[in-house]
N, C-alpha and C positions, 0 to 999 in steps of 0.2 A: 558113784551115787545118787553127786550130786547132781547129777543128769537129771538119774530117775526118780528126783525125788522132784524136780522142773517138772518134768513129762507126767506125773500123777499129779500134781494141781491143776496143773492145765485140763486132764482131759475128764479129774474130776470136779471142779466149781471153775466153771469156762473166764464165768464173770469175773469174778474174783480176784483172777490172775492175770482178766489184761487189764486190771482197774492199778495193783499190782503195779504192773510190765509200763502200765503208761505214770505212774508215780514214779519211779523209779527211773526212766528215759526224763522227767521232769526236775526232779534233787541230783541228774549224777550232773557235777563239775559247779554245784551251790551249794552255800549256807542249809545242815540238814534240821535247821531249828523247823519246829512248823510250828504253827501261830498255831492255839483255841480253837477263834473262832474258822479256821481252819481243818482243825479235827476235826470241827462239831462237824461241819457240812459234805468230808467227806464220807459218815460215820455218818449222816440226815441221807445218801447219794447208797451205801451200802444197803440200809434198813427199804430205802421205798425197792431197789432192783433184787432183794429177799422179797420182799412183797411182789411182787412183778409177778417173780419167776410161781411162788404160792397160790395165786390167782390161776393163772393160763394151768397150773394142774389142777382145781376146781375146774376149771371150765371145760379141760381137754377130755376130767374121768364124765359131763355130764354129758359130751357127743360124743364121750363111745357110747354109752350105757341107754342113752334116747331112745324113748322110746312114743310118748305119748307125751302135747302140750296143752292144758288147760286153761284158758281165763275166762276168770268169775267177774262181776262189778260187785265191791263191794259196801254199800253206803251207795251215798249221789254222790261220791268224789273220789272214788277209788277203785281200783283195780288188782287182785291177784293174778298171779300168774305162776302158774303148777308146772314143773319139767319135772317129766318120773319114768322110768324105768320098764320094757316091754310086758315084767312080775307085778309093775304098777306100783314100786315101792320109788318113794319121795330122793328127789336129788336137786333141789336145785328151789324156791320158792322166792317171787321176785312183788313184791308188795308195793304200788303204787301212791302215794294221794297225792291232789292236789287242795292248795292250798286259796281263800280271799277272792272275790268275785271276776279279776284279772289274771286270773291264774301264775299271779307274781310267785307262789313257788310251790315247788314239788317237791313231797317227800321221798322215801323212796330205803326198801329195806329190804335187800338180799342173803337168805338167809341156804347154805348148801349146807348137804346133810352126808351121813358115812353108812355103809355097807347096809351096816343092821335099821336105818329111817331112823337116827340117829343127830342132833344141829351138830355140824363139827365146826360151820364157820359165817360167821352174819358180823355182816357191813351196813351201818348206816347213815346215810348221805342226805342233802340238804341243794335243791337246785333253787334260786333265788330269781329274781325280773324273769320279762316276757321275753324275750330271748333266753334265756336257759345260760347264759356266760360262766358265769359265778356261781361255779360245784363245789363244794363245801362234804369231806365223812367224817363225820360226826363221832362214829362210836366202828368200831370192831371189834367183834370177838371169836375165844378158839374154846373150843371145847375137847376133852380124854377125856373118853370113859374105860372103866377097868373089863376085861372080862367075863363079869356078869351082868357088864352093858350099865354101872353106875358111876358119876360122874366123877370125878379127879379132881381135877384140874383142869382150869378156867381160867384166862390170860382178855385186860381188859383198855381196848389204847383206848385212850382221852386225845384229841387234837390240841390241847394246853400244852406240848407236849406231856401226859404224865400216862406211867400203867400199870393200871394193880395185876397182882396175881395171887388167887385162891386156890390153894390145896383143899379136895375131903379127905379125909377116912375114917374108916370102915369101922366099930369094933362089931364080937362074934356074932353080938346078940341085933346090928347090923343099922345102930344110933352114928350119926353122920358129925365129925367135928368140923367146921372149917375154919378157915390158918388166911391167913391174908399180912400179904406182905407190897409194901408198893418198890418197884425197880424200873430198871431204866428204857426205856421207854425201847430203844433198840435190837431192844433183847425179845421182843415183841413173838419175834419169831423160829425163834430158839430149841431146840428140841429138849427137853429136860426128859431124866429119868423118873420111871413112874413109881412111886412110893411107897402107895395101898398097898392091901397088904391086902393078898389071894385068894 
C-alpha cells in the first residue's frame, strides 16, 4: 500500500515529490525542527514552481491553437500583439509600453483567454533601466466563469505579497453579489470549488 501511494505521488506531482524527497533526505538523521523563515522560503519556492507550471500550460495552449499573430502600434509609445486561433478567437494579448525619453521604463501587460474568448489570466510587468536588467511582476489575476460565461471567481496577487479573492454569486434575476476576502498568497494557484448557482 505504501509503495502504491509513493508511486502515485511521484506520477501525479513529480515536482512536489522531488521537493519532498530532497527535504526528507536533508532532514534524515538531523533535528527535524524547521525554523519559521525556512518554512516560509519553502512555501514560496512551491508557489513559484506552481506558477511556472501553470504558465507553461497557458503558453502550450497558445502554441497548440495558434493561427495568426497581429501587431498594432498604440499611441506613440506602445505596441499591442494579439495571438488568435485559426477561427479568429483570441488566445493571448501582449501590450508593451515604453515610458520616458530614454526608454528607461517599460510596462507590459499579458492576457491569456479561455476557449470562449474570456480573460482567464493576466499579469502586469515592469522593467526598469536602459539595459532592462530589473524585471518585476506587479500583479497577476485569475478569472473563473460559470457555464453561462458569468464571472464567479477572481483572485488577485500583489507583490507585497498579498492576495485578494472575490467570489461573485447571482440571484435568479441575474443580480450579482460580490464578496471579498484576503487569502494567503501561496494559495493563488489552488483550485477552488465553484459555488455559484447553475
